[in-house]
Steps between C-alpha positions, in 0.01 A plus 500: 500500500441335838305675778811552709691648205253789463670802656274806486604855512335761721203730461479822700257791509634781289299820487143402410611176335761232547858427411634156425867411525625177341863393514685228309863399476616355166829324434562721199694826466312828518556570128317181406207574731487859375478376142204283592324804643571735209569322171188429286596141406580416860189671646284284272635187669364581846274810488357578162597673175604852554757774476661727762698808398782483753513866618307723734177593331541211252188336355392166643258280303417149608226316308325201662345384170306211653318717751477825301684694770754753376727688733590841355718692744820696555824422682495701823832388651802349325852401578647278228549149618355548848170694516192523284166648598180552303128483557313179440210698346390684191338827417287651773512186722629542855879480528629152597873552535739207446856539624751236397826533698799275437800455729800270462525239775741211552439262210241708319243771518233610747185637334256704704167579340289763667150549368241760588135401509244782507217512756209278406708258294584142595853512640504121554420443134765748382776351721400144414516580128854627538591190705404303188701723268805480725480125483487533120802737513700241704417229242588731207837584661570126504415476132174307551212746467167388647133596467343708776500281813132523596533268803775723646280803430205349683708398806667836510170683469361308796816575702484874427128505582587355836769764551243768432249337741255435220 
């Protein structure tokens, strides 16, 4: 990814913490993008192995085997094919809500990811991590899954730090 191709989202103050908002447009129908967000075999191509029960209150489990991080959460908002929300945390950890919203647009789908970052946590790191995963999602949608793009992550993290005045 070239420097000028890196298009960051936004970070705003939200309560005591921050909220990131990342938007992408994919040249694929909403149903295909939705499947990448919710079907275990597809999730493994760009996020990690996991399972999401597609209903309000449904169980969410995402296992990042290499790092030992396991997300064990519940679906807090759900509209089949267009909206999925759950916390990016486990157990008694602070809530880190993720909201995936899909909307059809000319020639494809607009995805808006909103993520909550609790006070005291590194919002630049969180948003940069999702920049990397969204790049992986774009590649997986094209049928060419990639490994986590660390260079993109590093550039995005620096950009988000600058946004936050850090």
